[in-house]
MIDOSE-1310 file (N, C-alpha, C; in nm, 2 decimals, decimal comma, always signed):
residues 138
xxxx	-1,15/+3,61/+0,44/-1,05/+3,68/+0,51/-0,93/+3,71/+0,45; -0,88/+3,83/+0,41/-0,77/+3,86/+0,33/-0,62/+3,81/+0,42; -0,63/+3,79/+0,55/-0,51/+3,76/+0,61/-0,45/+3,88/+0,66; -0,50/+3,98/+0,63/-0,44/+4,09/+0,68/-0,46/+4,13/+0,82
xxxx	-0,37/+4,22/+0,89/-0,39/+4,27/+1,01/-0,42/+4,41/+1,02; -0,55/+4,44/+1,09/-0,59/+4,59/+1,12/-0,52/+4,65/+1,23; -0,46/+4,75/+1,21/-0,38/+4,82/+1,32/-0,47/+4,94/+1,38; -0,50/+4,95/+1,50/-0,56/+5,05/+1,57/-0,48/+5,14/+1,59
xxxx	-0,53/+5,27/+1,62/-0,45/+5,39/+1,61/-0,33/+5,40/+1,73; -0,37/+5,32/+1,85/-0,26/+5,31/+1,96/-0,14/+5,26/+1,89; -0,17/+5,14/+1,83/-0,03/+5,08/+1,77/+0,05/+5,18/+1,67; -0,01/+5,23/+1,57/+0,04/+5,32/+1,48/+0,12/+5,44/+1,57
xxxx	+0,03/+5,52/+1,66/+0,12/+5,61/+1,76/+0,22/+5,55/+1,83; +0,24/+5,42/+1,88/+0,35/+5,39/+1,95/+0,45/+5,38/+1,88; +0,43/+5,33/+1,74/+0,55/+5,33/+1,64/+0,62/+5,44/+1,64; +0,56/+5,55/+1,67/+0,63/+5,69/+1,65/+0,66/+5,76/+1,78
xxxx	+0,59/+5,69/+1,90/+0,62/+5,77/+2,04/+0,73/+5,71/+2,10; +0,85/+5,80/+2,10/+0,99/+5,74/+2,16/+0,98/+5,75/+2,30; +0,87/+5,80/+2,36/+0,87/+5,79/+2,53/+0,85/+5,64/+2,58; +0,84/+5,56/+2,50/+0,77/+5,41/+2,54/+0,86/+5,32/+2,43
xxxx	+0,99/+5,31/+2,46/+1,06/+5,24/+2,36/+1,02/+5,08/+2,34; +0,99/+5,03/+2,45/+0,95/+4,87/+2,41/+0,82/+4,87/+2,35; +0,71/+4,96/+2,40/+0,59/+4,96/+2,31/+0,64/+5,02/+2,15; +0,73/+5,09/+2,15/+0,75/+5,14/+2,01/+0,82/+5,03/+1,92
xxxx	+0,91/+4,93/+2,00/+0,97/+4,84/+1,91/+0,85/+4,74/+1,87; +0,78/+4,71/+1,95/+0,65/+4,59/+1,89/+0,56/+4,67/+1,79; +0,56/+4,81/+1,82/+0,45/+4,85/+1,70/+0,51/+4,87/+1,57; +0,65/+4,89/+1,57/+0,73/+4,92/+1,45/+0,74/+4,75/+1,41
xxxx	+0,74/+4,66/+1,48/+0,72/+4,54/+1,40/+0,61/+4,53/+1,34; +0,48/+4,56/+1,40/+0,38/+4,52/+1,32/+0,36/+4,62/+1,22; +0,39/+4,74/+1,20/+0,40/+4,82/+1,09/+0,49/+4,76/+0,98; +0,59/+4,70/+1,00/+0,67/+4,63/+0,89/+0,58/+4,53/+0,81
xxxx	+0,47/+4,50/+0,85/+0,36/+4,41/+0,77/+0,34/+4,49/+0,64; +0,33/+4,63/+0,65/+0,27/+4,72/+0,55/+0,35/+4,69/+0,45; +0,48/+4,66/+0,47/+0,58/+4,63/+0,34/+0,54/+4,54/+0,25; +0,47/+4,42/+0,29/+0,43/+4,30/+0,21/+0,28/+4,29/+0,21
xxxx	+0,21/+4,41/+0,23/+0,06/+4,44/+0,22/-0,03/+4,35/+0,30; +0,05/+4,35/+0,44/-0,01/+4,26/+0,53/-0,08/+4,35/+0,65; -0,09/+4,48/+0,62/-0,16/+4,57/+0,73/-0,24/+4,67/+0,68; -0,34/+4,68/+0,75/-0,45/+4,78/+0,70/-0,48/+4,88/+0,81
xxxx	-0,52/+5,00/+0,77/-0,56/+5,10/+0,84/-0,70/+5,16/+0,79; -0,74/+5,27/+0,87/-0,86/+5,33/+0,82/-0,81/+5,48/+0,81; -0,90/+5,57/+0,76/-0,90/+5,71/+0,75/-0,90/+5,75/+0,90; -0,98/+5,71/+0,96/-1,00/+5,72/+1,10/-0,88/+5,72/+1,20
xxxx	-0,80/+5,60/+1,19/-0,68/+5,58/+1,24/-0,57/+5,69/+1,21; -0,56/+5,72/+1,08/-0,48/+5,84/+1,04/-0,53/+5,98/+1,12; -0,62/+6,00/+1,12/-0,69/+6,15/+1,18/-0,65/+6,11/+1,34; -0,70/+6,01/+1,40/-0,65/+6,00/+1,54/-0,51/+6,00/+1,57
xxxx	-0,43/+5,91/+1,48/-0,28/+5,92/+1,49/-0,24/+6,08/+1,48; -0,27/+6,15/+1,39/-0,22/+6,29/+1,37/-0,27/+6,37/+1,51; -0,39/+6,37/+1,56/-0,43/+6,41/+1,68/-0,35/+6,38/+1,79; -0,33/+6,27/+1,81/-0,24/+6,20/+1,93/-0,11/+6,26/+1,93
xxxx	-0,04/+6,26/+1,81/+0,11/+6,29/+1,78/+0,10/+6,48/+1,81; +0,01/+6,53/+1,78/-0,01/+6,69/+1,79/-0,03/+6,73/+1,94; -0,09/+6,63/+2,00/-0,16/+6,69/+2,11/-0,15/+6,61/+2,25; -0,12/+6,47/+2,24/-0,10/+6,41/+2,37/+0,03/+6,33/+2,40
xxxx	+0,13/+6,32/+2,28/+0,26/+6,28/+2,34/+0,32/+6,40/+2,39; +0,42/+6,34/+2,47/+0,50/+6,47/+2,53/+0,65/+6,46/+2,49; +0,73/+6,54/+2,43/+0,66/+6,66/+2,39/+0,59/+6,66/+2,26; +0,47/+6,75/+2,23/+0,41/+6,73/+2,11/+0,50/+6,70/+1,99
xxxx	+0,48/+6,65/+1,86/+0,53/+6,63/+1,78/+0,50/+6,74/+1,67; +0,60/+6,81/+1,60/+0,56/+6,94/+1,50/+0,50/+6,88/+1,40; +0,40/+7,00/+1,33/+0,33/+6,95/+1,24/+0,41/+6,91/+1,11; +0,55/+6,92/+1,11/+0,60/+6,89/+1,00/+0,65/+6,73/+1,03
xxxx	+0,68/+6,68/+1,13/+0,69/+6,55/+1,19/+0,56/+6,45/+1,16; +0,46/+6,51/+1,17/+0,31/+6,45/+1,15/+0,31/+6,42/+1,03; +0,35/+6,53/+0,92/+0,30/+6,52/+0,78/+0,42/+6,40/+0,73; +0,54/+6,42/+0,78/+0,62/+6,30/+0,74/+0,59/+6,19/+0,78
xxxx	+0,54/+6,15/+0,89/+0,49/+6,02/+0,93/+0,36/+5,99/+0,85; +0,28/+6,07/+0,81/+0,16/+6,06/+0,74/+0,21/+6,00/+0,58; +0,32/+6,08/+0,54/+0,35/+6,04/+0,41/+0,43/+5,90/+0,39; +0,50/+5,86/+0,54/+0,56/+5,73/+0,53/+0,43/+5,62/+0,55
xxxx	+0,33/+5,64/+0,59/+0,22/+5,56/+0,62/+0,13/+5,55/+0,49; +0,14/+5,64/+0,40/+0,05/+5,64/+0,28/+0,04/+5,52/+0,18; +0,14/+5,45/+0,22/+0,15/+5,32/+0,13/+0,05/+5,21/+0,19; +0,01/+5,21/+0,31/-0,06/+5,12/+0,36/-0,20/+5,10/+0,31
xxxx	-0,26/+5,00/+0,30/-0,40/+4,98/+0,24/-0,51/+5,05/+0,34; -0,57/+5,15/+0,29/-0,64/+5,24/+0,38/-0,82/+5,21/+0,34; -0,89/+5,19/+0,44/-1,04/+5,17/+0,44/-1,08/+5,32/+0,47; -1,16/+5,35/+0,37/-1,23/+5,48/+0,40/-1,40/+5,48/+0,45
xxxx	-1,44/+5,57/+0,51/-1,55/+5,56/+0,56/-1,66/+5,59/+0,46; -1,78/+5,52/+0,49/-1,89/+5,58/+0,38/-2,01/+5,54/+0,45; -2,13/+5,56/+0,40/-2,24/+5,55/+0,49/-2,27/+5,41/+0,56; -2,22/+5,31/+0,48/-2,25/+5,17/+0,50/-2,15/+5,12/+0,63
xxxx	-2,04/+5,18/+0,63/-1,94/+5,18/+0,74/-1,99/+5,22/+0,86; -2,05/+5,32/+0,85/-2,12/+5,41/+0,97/-2,22/+5,33/+1,03; -2,30/+5,27/+0,94/-2,42/+5,19/+0,99/-2,37/+5,06/+1,05; -2,25/+5,00/+1,00/-2,19/+4,89/+1,05/-2,13/+4,91/+1,20
xxxx	-2,08/+5,01/+1,21/-2,03/+5,09/+1,32/-2,15/+5,09/+1,45; -2,26/+5,13/+1,40/-2,36/+5,15/+1,49/-2,41/+5,01/+1,53; -2,42/+4,92/+1,44/-2,43/+4,76/+1,46/-2,36/+4,72/+1,59; -2,22/+4,75/+1,56/-2,11/+4,70/+1,65/-2,14/+4,76/+1,80
xxxx	-2,15/+4,89/+1,78/-2,19/+4,94/+1,93/-2,32/+4,86/+1,98; -2,42/+4,85/+1,92/-2,53/+4,78/+1,97/-2,50/+4,63/+1,99; -2,45/+4,56/+1,92/-2,43/+4,44/+1,94/-2,30/+4,40/+2,06; -2,22/+4,49/+2,07/-2,11/+4,46/+2,17/-2,09/+4,55/+2,28
xxxx	-2,17/+4,67/+2,27/-2,15/+4,78/+2,38/-2,04/+4,84/+2,38; -1,96/+4,85/+2,27/-1,85/+4,92/+2,25/-1,88/+5,08/+2,20; -1,79/+5,15/+2,22/-1,80/+5,30/+2,18/-1,82/+5,31/+2,04; -1,88/+5,40/+1,98/-1,91/+5,42/+1,86/-1,78/+5,42/+1,75
xxxx	-1,69/+5,48/+1,79/-1,56/+5,48/+1,72/-1,49/+5,37/+1,74; -1,48/+5,29/+1,83/-1,42/+5,17/+1,84/-1,49/+5,08/+1,74; -1,65/+5,10/+1,73/-1,73/+5,02/+1,62/-1,67/+5,07/+1,47; -1,62/+5,19/+1,45/-1,58/+5,24/+1,34/-1,44/+5,13/+1,29
xxxx	-1,37/+5,12/+1,41/-1,24/+5,03/+1,37/-1,29/+4,88/+1,34; -1,37/+4,84/+1,41/-1,43/+4,69/+1,38/-1,48/+4,69/+1,24; -1,55/+4,78/+1,23/-1,65/+4,79/+1,07/-1,54/+4,79/+0,97; -1,42/+4,90/+1,00/-1,33/+4,88/+0,90/-1,26/+4,78/+0,86
xxxx	-1,22/+4,71/+0,99/-1,14/+4,58/+0,98/-1,22/+4,48/+0,92; -1,36/+4,46/+0,95/-1,45/+4,34/+0,88/-1,45/+4,39/+0,74; -1,48/+4,51/+0,68/-1,47/+4,54/+0,56/-1,35/+4,50/+0,47; -1,24/+4,52/+0,56/-1,09/+4,47/+0,48/-1,06/+4,33/+0,48
xxxx	-1,16/+4,26/+0,54/-1,15/+4,11/+0,55/-1,03/+4,07/+0,63; -1,00/+4,16/+0,74/-0,88/+4,11/+0,82/-0,93/+4,01/+0,93; -0,85/+3,95/+0,97/-0,87/+3,83/+1,06/-0,83/+3,87/+1,22; -0,74/+4,00/+1,22/-0,73/+4,05/+1,34/-0,69/+4,19/+1,35
xxxx	-0,76/+4,22/+1,44/-0,73/+4,37/+1,49/-0,62/+4,37/+1,61; -0,51/+4,45/+1,58/-0,39/+4,46/+1,68/-0,45/+4,61/+1,77; -0,49/+4,59/+1,88/-0,50/+4,70/+1,97/-0,51/+4,68/+2,11; -0,47/+4,80/+2,21/-0,45/+4,79/+2,33/-0,56/+4,83/+2,39
xxxx	-0,67/+4,89/+2,30/-0,79/+4,94/+2,37/-0,91/+4,87/+2,37; -0,92/+4,78/+2,25/-1,05/+4,66/+2,25/-1,02/+4,57/+2,34; -1,12/+4,48/+2,36/-1,09/+4,36/+2,45/-1,02/+4,27/+2,41; -0,88/+4,21/+2,46/-0,81/+4,10/+2,41/-0,87/+3,98/+2,41
xxxx	-0,89/+3,92/+2,31/-0,91/+3,78/+2,28/-1,07/+3,77/+2,22; -1,13/+3,88/+2,26/-1,26/+3,92/+2,19/-1,29/+3,89/+2,01; -1,39/+3,85/+2,00/-1,42/+3,86/+1,82/-1,54/+3,95/+1,82; -1,53/+4,05/+1,72/-1,62/+4,12/+1,69/-1,65/+4,10/+1,54
xxxx	-1,77/+4,06/+1,52/-1,81/+4,03/+1,38/-1,72/+3,92/+1,29; -1,66/+3,84/+1,39/-1,58/+3,76/+1,33/-1,41/+3,79/+1,33; -1,41/+3,91/+1,36/-1,27/+3,95/+1,38/-1,22/+3,97/+1,49; -1,09/+3,87/+1,53/-1,04/+3,88/+1,68/-0,95/+4,00/+1,70
xxxx	-0,96/+4,00/+1,82/-0,86/+4,14/+1,88/-0,74/+4,08/+1,97; -0,62/+4,12/+1,94/-0,50/+4,10/+2,00/-0,44/+4,21/+2,05; -0,37/+4,22/+2,19/-0,33/+4,33/+2,24/-0,18/+4,26/+2,24; -0,09/+4,33/+2,16/+0,05/+4,29/+2,14/+0,13/+4,31/+2,28
xx	+0,08/+4,41/+2,35/+0,15/+4,44/+2,47/+0,14/+4,37/+2,58; +0,04/+4,28/+2,59/+0,01/+4,20/+2,71/+0,10/+4,10/+2,77
Protein backbone atom coordinates (compact mmCIF):
# COMPACT_ATOMS: atom_id res chain seq x y z
CA UNK A 1 0.00 0.00 0.00
CA UNK A 2 1.24 3.47 -0.83
CA UNK A 3 -0.33 5.06 2.23
CA UNK A 4 -2.17 7.47 -0.04
CA UNK A 5 -5.87 8.22 0.27
CA UNK A 6 -8.27 7.97 -2.65
CA UNK A 7 -10.86 10.75 -2.86
CA UNK A 8 -14.28 9.88 -4.21
CA UNK A 9 -16.09 12.41 -6.39
CA UNK A 10 -18.30 13.72 -3.59
CA UNK A 11 -15.26 14.78 -1.55
CA UNK A 12 -13.75 16.71 -4.45
CA UNK A 13 -17.11 18.32 -5.27
CA UNK A 14 -17.71 19.41 -1.68
CA UNK A 15 -14.31 21.14 -1.69
CA UNK A 16 -15.74 23.49 -4.33
CA UNK A 17 -19.39 23.62 -3.24
CA UNK A 18 -19.91 26.79 -1.19
CA UNK A 19 -23.50 25.85 -0.28
CA UNK A 20 -22.28 23.36 2.35
CA UNK A 21 -19.53 25.20 4.28
CA UNK A 22 -18.90 22.50 6.93
CA UNK A 23 -18.47 19.78 4.31
CA UNK A 24 -16.44 22.17 2.19
CA UNK A 25 -13.97 22.77 5.02
CA UNK A 26 -13.46 19.05 5.69
CA UNK A 27 -13.17 18.25 1.99
CA UNK A 28 -10.56 20.97 1.52
CA UNK A 29 -8.54 19.56 4.40
CA UNK A 30 -8.52 16.19 2.66
CA UNK A 31 -7.48 17.80 -0.63
CA UNK A 32 -4.52 19.43 1.12
CA UNK A 33 -2.96 15.96 1.13
CA UNK A 34 -2.41 16.42 -2.60
CA UNK A 35 0.34 18.91 -1.83
CA UNK A 36 2.45 16.17 -0.26
CA UNK A 37 1.40 13.41 -2.65
CA UNK A 38 -0.93 11.68 -0.22
CA UNK A 39 -4.06 11.92 -2.39
CA UNK A 40 -5.09 9.96 -5.46
CA UNK A 41 -8.07 10.40 -7.78
CA UNK A 42 -9.13 8.85 -11.07
CA UNK A 43 -10.20 10.11 -14.46
CA UNK A 44 -13.73 9.07 -13.49
CA UNK A 45 -13.59 11.34 -10.43
CA UNK A 46 -12.57 14.30 -12.60
CA UNK A 47 -15.36 13.63 -15.11
CA UNK A 48 -18.01 13.20 -12.42
CA UNK A 49 -16.71 16.30 -10.61
CA UNK A 50 -17.11 18.38 -13.79
CA UNK A 51 -20.65 17.06 -14.32
CA UNK A 52 -21.64 17.76 -10.71
CA UNK A 53 -20.30 21.29 -10.81
CA UNK A 54 -21.91 22.08 -14.16
CA UNK A 55 -25.30 20.46 -13.49
CA UNK A 56 -25.99 19.57 -9.86
CA UNK A 57 -24.77 22.36 -7.59
CA UNK A 58 -26.92 25.40 -7.18
CA UNK A 59 -26.17 27.72 -8.78
CA UNK A 60 -24.28 25.70 -11.41
CA UNK A 61 -20.63 26.58 -11.88
CA UNK A 62 -19.55 28.26 -15.07
CA UNK A 63 -17.42 26.34 -17.56
CA UNK A 64 -14.54 28.72 -16.78
CA UNK A 65 -14.82 27.98 -13.05
CA UNK A 66 -14.81 24.24 -13.71
CA UNK A 67 -11.78 24.50 -15.99
CA UNK A 68 -9.97 26.52 -13.33
CA UNK A 69 -10.82 23.87 -10.70
CA UNK A 70 -9.65 21.08 -13.01
CA UNK A 71 -6.38 22.96 -13.54
CA UNK A 72 -5.98 23.20 -9.75
CA UNK A 73 -6.55 19.44 -9.44
CA UNK A 74 -4.08 18.59 -12.21
CA UNK A 75 -1.19 17.96 -9.83
CA UNK A 76 -3.00 15.14 -8.01
CA UNK A 77 -1.87 11.62 -8.87
CA UNK A 78 -4.35 10.32 -11.44
CA UNK A 79 -5.36 6.72 -12.13
CA UNK A 80 -6.58 6.22 -15.69
CA UNK A 81 -8.94 3.43 -16.72
CA UNK A 82 -7.99 0.55 -18.96
CA UNK A 83 -9.46 -2.86 -19.72
CA UNK A 84 -8.02 -4.44 -16.56
CA UNK A 85 -9.48 -1.69 -14.35
CA UNK A 86 -12.91 -2.20 -15.92
CA UNK A 87 -12.58 -5.95 -15.35
CA UNK A 88 -11.70 -5.38 -11.70
CA UNK A 89 -14.71 -3.05 -11.34
CA UNK A 90 -16.94 -5.85 -12.60
CA UNK A 91 -15.35 -8.14 -10.00
CA UNK A 92 -16.06 -5.52 -7.30
CA UNK A 93 -19.67 -5.29 -8.41
CA UNK A 94 -20.01 -9.06 -8.31
CA UNK A 95 -18.15 -9.56 -5.01
CA UNK A 96 -19.68 -6.68 -3.06
CA UNK A 97 -22.98 -5.91 -4.78
CA UNK A 98 -22.00 -2.30 -5.41
CA UNK A 99 -22.82 -0.23 -8.49
CA UNK A 100 -20.39 -0.70 -11.38
CA UNK A 101 -19.16 2.90 -11.19
CA UNK A 102 -18.49 2.52 -7.47
CA UNK A 103 -16.54 -0.57 -8.49
CA UNK A 104 -14.46 1.64 -10.77
CA UNK A 105 -13.61 3.82 -7.75
CA UNK A 106 -12.66 0.74 -5.71
CA UNK A 107 -10.57 -0.68 -8.56
CA UNK A 108 -8.74 2.62 -9.06
CA UNK A 109 -7.99 2.94 -5.33
CA UNK A 110 -6.74 -0.64 -5.23
CA UNK A 111 -4.51 -0.06 -8.28
CA UNK A 112 -3.03 3.03 -6.64
CA UNK A 113 -2.20 1.02 -3.53
CA UNK A 114 -4.39 3.19 -1.35
CA UNK A 115 -5.22 2.09 2.16
CA UNK A 116 -8.36 4.23 2.31
CA UNK A 117 -11.13 5.70 0.18
CA UNK A 118 -12.73 8.86 1.53
CA UNK A 119 -16.37 8.69 0.42
CA UNK A 120 -19.81 9.69 1.51
CA UNK A 121 -21.39 7.18 -0.89
CA UNK A 122 -19.66 3.86 -0.22
CA UNK A 123 -20.29 1.89 2.99
CA UNK A 124 -18.40 3.52 5.85
CA UNK A 125 -16.10 1.03 7.56
CA UNK A 126 -16.26 -1.59 4.81
CA UNK A 127 -13.20 -2.94 3.07
CA UNK A 128 -13.26 -3.59 -0.65
CA UNK A 129 -10.33 -5.69 -1.90
CA UNK A 130 -8.48 -4.62 1.25
CA UNK A 131 -9.14 -0.88 0.81
CA UNK A 132 -11.08 0.64 3.73
CA UNK A 133 -13.81 3.23 3.25
CA UNK A 134 -14.23 6.18 5.60
CA UNK A 135 -16.91 8.84 5.55
CA UNK A 136 -15.34 12.09 6.77
CA UNK A 137 -18.75 13.67 7.39
CA UNK A 138 -20.18 11.15 9.84
